[in-house]
KEKE-8988 format. One record per residue (C-alpha): chain; x, y, z; residue number from 1. Coordinates in steps of 0.25 Angstrom, whole numbers, plus 5000, padded with zeros to 4 digits. Each point is the difference from the previous one (the first is absolute). Last residue first. Example, Ala and Ser with C-alpha at 12.3 -4.5 7.8 and 13.67 -1.06 7.14 Angstrom:
! KEKE-8988
> A,5055,4996,5029,2
> A,4994,4986,5002,1
***
This chain:
! KEKE-8988
> A,4405,4828,4821,371
> A,5010,5009,4995,370
> A,4994,5003,4988,369
> A,5006,5013,4997,368
> A,5005,4999,4986,367
> A,4992,4986,4994,366
> A,4994,5009,4987,365
> A,5013,5007,4997,364
> A,4992,5007,4989,363
> A,5009,4998,4986,362
> A,5003,5009,4990,361
> A,5002,4994,4987,360
> A,5010,5003,4986,359
> A,5006,5013,5005,358
> A,5010,5002,4988,357
> A,5015,4999,5004,356
> A,5004,4988,4993,355
> A,4989,4993,5007,354
> A,4994,5007,5013,353
> A,4991,4995,5011,352
> A,4997,5010,5009,351
> A,4995,4994,5014,350
> A,4989,5006,5008,349
> A,4996,5004,5015,348
> A,5015,5001,5006,347
> A,5006,4997,5013,346
> A,4998,4985,4998,345
> A,5009,4999,4990,344
> A,5010,5006,5007,343
> A,5001,4991,5011,342
> A,5001,4986,4990,341
> A,5011,5009,4992,340
> A,5010,5000,5009,339
> A,5011,5012,4997,338
> A,4992,5004,4988,337
> A,5007,5004,4988,336
> A,4999,5015,4998,335
> A,4997,5006,4987,334
> A,5004,5017,5000,333
> A,4993,5011,4994,332
> A,5005,5014,4998,331
> A,4992,5012,5005,330
> A,5011,5004,5008,329
> A,5013,4997,4995,328
> A,5009,4988,4999,327
> A,5011,5005,4993,326
> A,5009,4995,5014,325
> A,4997,4986,4995,324
> A,5014,4997,4994,323
> A,5009,5007,5010,322
> A,4992,4993,5012,321
> A,4987,5004,5005,320
> A,4996,4995,5015,319
> A,4983,4998,4999,318
> A,4991,5005,5010,317
> A,4986,4994,5000,316
> A,4987,5007,5003,315
> A,4986,4998,5005,314
> A,5002,4994,5012,313
> A,5014,5000,5003,312
> A,5009,4991,4992,311
> A,5015,5002,5000,310
> A,5013,4997,4994,309
> A,4996,4995,4985,308
> A,5011,4999,4991,307
> A,5007,5005,4987,306
> A,5013,4998,4996,305
> A,4994,4988,4990,304
> A,4989,5008,4995,303
> A,4991,4993,4990,302
> A,4990,4995,5010,301
> A,5002,5006,5014,300
> A,5000,4988,5010,299
> A,4990,4999,5012,298
> A,5006,4997,5014,297
> A,4999,4987,5005,296
> A,4993,4991,5011,295
> A,4989,5011,5006,294
> A,5003,5012,4989,293
> A,4984,4998,4996,292
> A,4998,5009,4989,291
> A,4987,5009,4997,290
> A,4996,5004,5014,289
> A,5015,4999,5004,288
> A,5002,5011,4990,287
> A,5000,5005,4984,286
> A,4999,5014,4997,285
> A,5015,5000,4998,284
> A,5010,5008,5005,283
> A,5014,5002,4995,282
> A,5015,5002,5007,281
> A,5015,5001,4994,280
> A,4998,5015,4995,279
> A,4992,5004,5012,278
> A,4985,5003,5003,277
> A,4994,4994,4986,276
> A,4985,5000,5001,275
> A,4988,4990,4995,274
> A,5005,4992,4991,273
> A,4991,4991,4997,272
> A,4997,4984,5001,271
> A,4998,4988,4992,270
> A,4998,4988,5009,269
> A,5006,4987,4994,268
> A,4996,4985,4998,267
> A,5005,4991,4988,266
> A,5015,4999,5006,265
> A,5009,4990,4993,264
> A,5000,4983,5005,263
> A,5014,4991,4997,262
> A,5005,5001,5016,261
> A,4995,5001,5013,260
> A,5009,5005,5008,259
> A,4990,5002,5012,258
> A,5008,5012,5006,257
> A,5003,5007,4987,256
> A,4989,4995,4991,255
> A,4989,4995,5009,254
> A,5000,5013,5007,253
> A,5003,5008,4989,252
> A,4988,4997,4992,251
> A,4995,4988,4991,250
> A,4986,5002,4994,249
> A,4996,4985,4996,248
> A,5009,4995,5011,247
> A,4992,5004,5010,246
> A,4990,4989,5000,245
> A,5009,4988,5002,244
> A,4990,4989,5007,243
> A,5007,4987,4996,242
> A,4993,4985,4997,241
> A,5004,4986,5001,240
> A,5015,4999,5010,239
> A,5003,4988,5002,238
> A,5013,5002,4995,237
> A,5005,5013,5001,236
> A,5005,5006,4988,235
> A,4987,5009,4999,234
> A,5004,5006,5014,233
> A,5014,5005,4996,232
> A,4994,5009,4987,231
> A,4988,5002,5011,230
> A,5008,5008,5010,229
> A,4997,5015,5001,228
> A,4989,4998,4991,227
> A,4993,4991,5010,226
> A,4999,4986,5000,225
> A,4990,4990,5007,224
> A,4991,4990,4997,223
> A,5000,4984,5001,222
> A,4986,4996,4995,221
> A,4996,4985,4998,220
> A,5002,4997,5014,219
> A,4989,4989,5002,218
> A,5002,4992,5014,217
> A,5002,4986,5001,216
> A,5011,5001,5011,215
> A,5011,5000,4989,214
> A,4994,5010,4995,213
> A,5001,5010,5012,212
> A,5013,4996,5002,211
> A,5004,5004,4986,210
> A,4993,5013,5001,209
> A,5008,5004,5013,208
> A,5014,4995,4990,207
> A,4997,5011,4990,206
> A,4996,5011,5010,205
> A,5013,4996,5008,204
> A,5007,4998,4989,203
> A,4996,5015,4996,202
> A,5008,5006,5010,201
> A,5012,4991,4998,200
> A,5001,5004,4985,199
> A,4996,5014,5003,198
> A,5013,5001,5008,197
> A,5009,4994,4991,196
> A,4996,5009,4989,195
> A,5001,5012,5008,194
> A,5015,4995,5005,193
> A,5003,4999,4984,192
> A,4994,5014,4998,191
> A,5007,5007,5012,190
> A,4992,5012,5003,189
> A,4987,4992,5008,188
> A,4990,5011,4994,187
> A,4989,4989,4999,186
> A,5003,4990,5012,185
> A,4988,5005,5011,184
> A,4991,4999,4988,183
> A,5000,4983,4998,182
> A,4986,5000,5000,181
> A,4992,4987,5002,180
> A,4988,4992,4994,179
> A,4993,4986,5003,178
> A,4991,4991,4992,177
> A,4985,4999,4995,176
> A,4995,4998,5015,175
> A,4984,4998,4997,174
> A,4990,5008,5008,173
> A,4985,5001,5002,172
> A,4999,4986,5007,171
> A,5010,4997,5008,170
> A,5006,4986,4998,169
> A,5015,5004,5002,168
> A,5002,5015,5004,167
> A,5006,4996,5014,166
> A,5007,4989,4994,165
> A,5008,5010,4989,164
> A,5002,5010,5015,163
> A,5008,4987,5005,162
> A,5007,4998,4988,161
> A,5005,5014,5000,160
> A,5005,4999,5015,159
> A,5007,4988,4996,158
> A,5008,5006,4988,157
> A,5001,5015,4999,156
> A,4996,5011,5012,155
> A,4987,5005,4996,154
> A,4999,5013,4994,153
> A,4999,5016,5001,152
> A,5011,5009,5000,151
> A,5014,4992,5005,150
> A,5005,5001,4987,149
> A,5008,4987,5001,148
> A,4992,4991,4993,147
> A,4987,5001,5008,146
> A,4991,4992,4994,145
> A,4987,5004,4994,144
> A,4988,4987,5000,143
> A,4993,5003,4985,142
> A,4986,4999,4999,141
> A,4989,4998,4990,140
> A,4986,5003,5003,139
> A,4987,4992,5001,138
> A,4986,5005,4999,137
> A,4987,4996,5005,136
> A,4998,5013,5007,135
> A,5000,4994,5013,134
> A,5014,4991,4996,133
> A,5005,5013,4996,132
> A,4997,5007,5013,131
> A,5004,4988,5008,130
> A,5014,4998,4993,129
> A,5004,5014,5002,128
> A,4995,5000,5014,127
> A,5008,4988,5002,126
> A,5014,5002,4993,125
> A,5003,5012,5005,124
> A,5001,4997,5015,123
> A,5008,4988,4994,122
> A,5011,5009,4997,121
> A,5009,5002,4989,120
> A,4989,5003,4988,119
> A,5001,5004,4985,118
> A,4988,5003,4992,117
> A,4999,4995,4985,116
> A,4989,5006,4991,115
> A,4991,4994,4991,114
> A,4988,5011,4994,113
> A,4988,5003,5000,112
> A,4994,4994,5012,111
> A,5013,5000,5007,110
> A,5000,5015,5001,109
> A,4986,4998,5007,108
> A,5006,4992,5011,107
> A,5012,5009,5001,106
> A,4991,5011,5003,105
> A,4994,4992,5011,104
> A,5014,4997,5005,103
> A,5003,5013,5000,102
> A,4990,5005,5010,101
> A,5000,4988,5007,100
> A,5016,5002,5005,99
> A,5012,4995,4995,98
> A,5005,4998,4984,97
> A,5016,4997,5001,96
> A,5008,5004,4989,95
> A,5005,4997,4986,94
> A,4986,5001,4993,93
> A,5002,4990,4988,92
> A,4991,5003,4987,91
> A,4997,4991,4991,90
> A,4986,5007,4995,89
> A,5003,5013,4992,88
> A,4987,5005,4995,87
> A,5003,5015,5003,86
> A,4990,4999,5012,85
> A,5010,4990,5005,84
> A,5012,5010,4998,83
> A,4992,5008,5010,82
> A,4997,4991,5009,81
> A,5014,4995,5002,80
> A,5005,5014,5004,79
> A,4990,5000,5010,78
> A,5004,4987,5006,77
> A,5014,5005,5002,76
> A,5014,4997,4995,75
> A,4996,4994,4986,74
> A,5005,4990,4991,73
> A,4997,4997,4985,72
> A,4996,4988,4992,71
> A,5009,4990,4992,70
> A,5008,5011,4993,69
> A,5004,4997,4986,68
> A,5002,5013,4993,67
> A,4984,5000,4998,66
> A,4998,5000,5014,65
> A,5011,5011,5003,64
> A,4992,5009,4991,63
> A,4987,4997,5006,62
> A,5007,5004,5013,61
> A,5005,5014,4995,60
> A,4984,5001,4995,59
> A,4996,4997,5015,58
> A,5009,5012,5005,57
> A,5005,4999,5014,56
> A,5013,5003,4996,55
> A,5011,4996,5010,54
> A,4989,4991,5008,53
> A,4998,4992,4987,52
> A,5008,4988,5005,51
> A,5004,4991,4989,50
> A,4996,4985,4999,49
> A,5010,4994,4991,48
> A,5002,4986,4998,47
> A,5014,4993,5002,46
> A,5006,4990,4988,45
> A,5013,5006,4999,44
> A,4998,5007,4989,43
> A,4988,5003,4999,42
> A,5002,5009,5014,41
> A,5010,5006,4992,40
> A,4993,5003,4988,39
> A,4988,5007,5010,38
> A,5010,5007,5006,37
> A,5005,5005,4985,36
> A,4987,5002,4996,35
> A,4994,5010,5011,34
> A,5013,5009,4998,33
> A,4999,4999,4986,32
> A,4984,5005,5001,31
> A,5005,5011,5012,30
> A,5012,5005,4990,29
> A,4990,5001,4989,28
> A,4989,5006,5008,27
> A,5009,5011,5005,26
> A,4993,5005,5013,25
> A,4997,5014,5005,24
> A,4995,5005,5014,23
> A,4997,5015,4999,22
> A,5005,5012,5007,21
> A,4998,5007,4992,20
> A,4990,5005,4990,19
> A,5000,4992,4988,18
> A,5002,5006,4984,17
> A,5016,4999,5001,16
> A,4998,4986,5002,15
> A,4996,4997,4986,14
> A,4985,4999,4994,13
> A,4993,4988,4995,12
> A,4990,4999,5009,11
> A,4995,5012,5006,10
> A,5001,5006,5014,9
> A,4992,5011,5003,8
> A,5002,5004,5016,7
> A,4987,5006,5007,6
> A,5002,5014,5004,5
> A,4997,5001,5015,4
> A,4994,5013,5004,3
> A,4987,4994,5006,2
> A,4988,5011,5004,1
***
């Protein structure tokens, strides 16, 4: 006989009614962040195609579209399938689709949506085009250009042009543009140096797009820009869209290491103090299986003199200063994730609050979609 008791969650309740640890979102703050990024893009004449890998929730993607996003970006084919099932059609899969199993799924996705895929080698292009052509379909593709991250991507300039010629006139695939990611520059500490380095990096992308156009190729899309760099990317002439997605939640990494201004923390993890082994130490019921510390440690909201010093599997240790030493066993604390993208995927649900009351519980539908 199962001894697991079901959790009862009532809309309209306060956070005190929820068991911990639990992933929470301030809906008003998230909506404000969405509008801020959308307006920044509009003011610079750049489109917004936000990455959904950080939230994995179709309802949030629809909020972004309602605010003016032209489509969404996904990291994996599985995420795109979830979004398409929810009625979202314009989806950039910022990844290479390789292998017959994935190509068969991509064909089925193309029947119900209008995805864009990325390529950086003819060995991806040929089977992709063949699979689509055999199905009587065609898919849009972007040439991914390595602009310094040294992850994937063809080299800028002539190498990209050579790949464009290998795509040309193949039935089943349509060259739609180029994309690149300046992710190696997000944490450059000096902001003047960061701005300059991003400009130089993105110039490789826009110059490549112009080279393709001069050769007669359509290159309508020039896509780039993560949350840690979008304020610079939208200022670069020739960029047509950015993919910044994590900005809607913000976190310690984006604020303190990437120096992203003017956006507020929307996501928190509610935790409970379960032990007070010393005057300057509290233990909470949230560890690495609840919060990811890889890029930055979580922040303790509301307690400027408390900090998370370690996370084990199921426990977090807080170092307490004079103002936070009043915390007692059973008290609740809210933690701003160190990095929201890698925290969301640890949870099944996201609890949305407005004015302190639970308004919505979103299943994180694309969680675990690694294929």
